[in-house]
C-alpha positions as CSV (number, residue, x, y, z in Angstrom):
1,X,0.0,0.0,0.0
2,X,2.6,2.6,-0.9
3,X,0.0,4.9,-2.3
4,X,-1.9,4.9,1.0
5,X,1.4,5.6,2.9
6,X,2.1,8.5,0.6
7,X,-1.5,9.9,1.1
8,X,-1.2,9.6,4.9
9,X,2.1,11.5,4.8
10,X,0.5,14.2,2.7
11,X,-2.5,14.4,5.1
12,X,0.0,14.8,8.0
13,X,1.6,17.7,6.1
14,X,-1.8,19.3,5.6
15,X,-2.1,18.6,1.9
16,X,-5.8,19.0,1.1
17,X,-5.6,17.0,-2.1
18,X,-4.0,14.1,-0.2
19,X,-6.8,14.2,2.4
20,X,-9.4,14.2,-0.3
21,X,-7.8,11.3,-2.1
22,X,-7.3,9.4,1.1
23,X,-10.9,9.8,1.9
24,X,-11.9,8.5,-1.6
25,X,-9.6,5.5,-1.2
26,X,-11.1,4.6,2.2
27,X,-14.7,5.6,1.4
28,X,-16.0,2.0,1.5
29,X,-14.5,1.4,4.9
30,X,-15.9,4.6,6.2
31,X,-19.4,3.6,5.0
32,X,-19.0,0.2,6.8
33,X,-18.0,2.0,10.0
34,X,-20.9,4.5,9.6
35,X,-23.4,1.7,8.9
36,X,-22.3,-0.2,12.0
37,X,-22.6,3.0,14.1
38,X,-26.0,3.8,12.7
39,X,-27.3,0.3,13.1
40,X,-26.9,0.7,16.8
41,X,-28.4,4.1,17.0
42,X,-30.5,4.6,13.8
43,X,-33.9,5.1,15.5
44,X,-32.3,7.9,17.5
45,X,-30.4,9.8,14.9
46,X,-32.5,9.4,11.8
47,X,-29.3,9.9,9.9
48,X,-28.3,8.1,6.8
49,X,-24.9,6.4,6.3
50,X,-23.9,8.8,3.5
51,X,-24.7,11.8,5.7
52,X,-22.6,10.5,8.6
53,X,-19.7,9.8,6.2
54,X,-19.9,13.2,4.6
55,X,-20.2,15.0,7.9
56,X,-17.2,13.1,9.1
57,X,-15.3,14.1,6.1
58,X,-16.1,17.8,6.7
59,X,-14.9,17.6,10.3
60,X,-11.7,15.8,9.2
61,X,-11.0,18.4,6.6
62,X,-11.7,21.3,8.9
63,X,-8.7,20.1,11.1
64,X,-6.3,21.0,8.3
65,X,-3.7,18.4,9.3
66,X,-4.3,14.8,10.3
67,X,-1.9,13.4,12.8
68,X,-2.3,9.7,11.9
69,X,0.4,7.1,11.5
70,X,-1.3,4.5,9.3
71,X,-4.6,3.2,8.0
72,X,-5.7,1.8,11.3
73,X,-5.0,5.0,13.2
74,X,-6.9,6.9,10.5
75,X,-9.9,4.6,10.7
76,X,-9.8,4.9,14.5
77,X,-9.7,8.7,14.3
78,X,-12.7,8.6,11.9
79,X,-14.7,6.4,14.3
80,X,-14.0,8.9,17.1
81,X,-15.3,11.7,14.8
82,X,-18.4,9.6,14.0
83,X,-19.1,9.0,17.6
84,X,-18.8,12.7,18.3
85,X,-21.3,13.5,15.5
86,X,-23.8,11.1,16.8
87,X,-23.5,12.4,20.4
88,X,-23.8,16.0,19.2
89,X,-26.9,15.1,17.2
90,X,-28.5,13.4,20.2
91,X,-27.7,16.3,22.5
92,X,-29.2,18.7,20.0
93,X,-32.4,16.6,19.7
94,X,-32.7,16.2,23.4
95,X,-32.3,20.0,23.9
96,X,-35.0,20.8,21.3
97,X,-37.4,18.2,22.6
98,X,-36.9,19.5,26.1
99,X,-37.7,23.0,25.1
100,X,-34.1,24.1,24.7
101,X,-34.1,26.1,27.9
102,X,-37.8,26.8,28.3
103,X,-39.4,26.0,31.6
104,X,-41.4,22.7,31.5
105,X,-44.9,22.9,33.0
106,X,-46.8,19.7,33.8
107,X,-50.5,19.9,34.1
108,X,-51.1,16.3,35.2
109,X,-49.6,15.4,38.6
110,X,-49.8,11.7,37.8
111,X,-47.2,12.0,35.1
112,X,-44.5,12.8,37.6
113,X,-45.3,9.8,39.7
114,X,-45.2,7.2,36.8
115,X,-42.1,5.3,36.1
116,X,-41.1,5.3,32.4
117,X,-38.6,3.3,30.4
118,X,-35.3,5.1,29.7
119,X,-35.3,7.1,26.5
120,X,-33.0,5.8,23.8
121,X,-31.3,9.2,23.6
122,X,-30.6,9.0,27.3
123,X,-28.9,5.6,26.7
124,X,-26.5,7.1,24.1
125,X,-25.7,9.9,26.5
126,X,-25.1,7.5,29.3
127,X,-22.7,5.5,27.2
128,X,-20.9,8.7,26.2
129,X,-20.7,9.8,29.9
130,X,-19.4,6.4,30.9
131,X,-16.7,6.7,28.2
132,X,-15.8,10.1,29.5
133,X,-15.5,8.7,33.1
134,X,-13.5,5.8,31.8
135,X,-11.1,8.3,30.1
136,X,-10.4,9.8,33.6
137,X,-9.4,6.3,34.8
138,X,-7.5,5.1,31.8
139,X,-7.6,6.9,28.4
140,X,-6.1,3.9,26.7
141,X,-9.3,1.9,27.5
142,X,-11.4,4.5,25.7
143,X,-9.1,4.1,22.7
144,X,-9.7,0.4,22.8
145,X,-13.5,0.9,22.9
146,X,-13.3,3.3,20.0
147,X,-11.2,1.0,18.0
148,X,-13.1,-2.2,18.7
149,X,-16.7,-1.0,19.1
150,X,-16.8,2.2,17.0
151,X,-14.3,1.4,14.3
152,X,-15.0,-2.4,14.2
153,X,-11.3,-3.3,14.3
154,X,-10.1,-6.8,15.2
155,X,-8.1,-7.5,18.3
156,X,-5.0,-7.7,16.1
157,X,-5.7,-4.4,14.4
158,X,-6.4,-2.8,17.8
159,X,-3.1,-4.0,19.2
160,X,-1.3,-2.7,16.1
161,X,-2.9,0.7,16.5
162,X,-2.0,0.9,20.2
163,X,1.4,-0.6,19.8
164,X,0.7,-3.6,22.0
165,X,0.3,-7.3,21.4
166,X,-3.0,-8.8,20.4
167,X,-3.2,-10.5,23.8
168,X,-2.8,-7.2,25.6
169,X,-5.4,-5.6,23.3
170,X,-7.8,-8.5,24.3
171,X,-7.2,-7.9,28.0
172,X,-7.7,-4.1,27.6
173,X,-11.0,-4.7,25.7
174,X,-12.3,-7.0,28.5
175,X,-11.3,-4.6,31.2
176,X,-13.0,-1.7,29.3
177,X,-16.2,-3.7,28.9
178,X,-16.3,-4.6,32.6
179,X,-15.7,-1.1,33.7
180,X,-18.2,0.4,31.3
181,X,-20.8,-2.2,32.4
182,X,-20.2,-1.3,36.0
183,X,-20.5,2.4,35.3
184,X,-23.7,2.0,33.3
185,X,-25.3,-0.1,36.0
186,X,-24.4,2.4,38.8
187,X,-26.1,5.3,36.9
C-alpha cells in the first residue's frame, strides 16, 4: 500500500488533495463504520450512512492536518469523529425536545409519579458519559473501545494501532467492557 502511505504522509503535512484522495480510497471502509454505528443508533439519529460519512469528512478536513500514522489510526480517528457527530446530534435533539431552555410545565400530577422506560437518547448519552468517566481512569481503555466498538477493528488491528500485542489488546478490551458495564449499572 505505498499509495496509502504517501497519502497519509500528505495528510499529516496538511495537503488537502491528499486528504481528499485518502478519503476517496477509504470511502467504502468509512461507510462500513458508519453503517455499524447507525445500526446501533439509527432510530435515535434518523441519519443516513452517507450523511454521517460526509459530515465526518467535513470535520476531518476542517482540522487542516491529520496526525495519523497509518490506515488503522486513520480509521480509529474517523470512528471517534463519527461518535462525536452522533453524540452531538442526540444532544441537540434532546435539547430541542426538552424545550431548549424553556421551563417545563406539567398539568397532570400523575405524570411525575409514573415510572417510564429510559429514553434511547438517554442511553446514548449514558454510554458517552461512561466513556468520559473511563477516560479519567485510563484513556487507553477508551481508545480500545473506540477501535473495537466504534471502528470495528479486530483485536490484532487494535493491538497494532495501540502498539501492543493482540493478547494485551484483548485484555484491555475485556477490562474496558467490565468497567463500562459497572459504570452504566451504577447510573
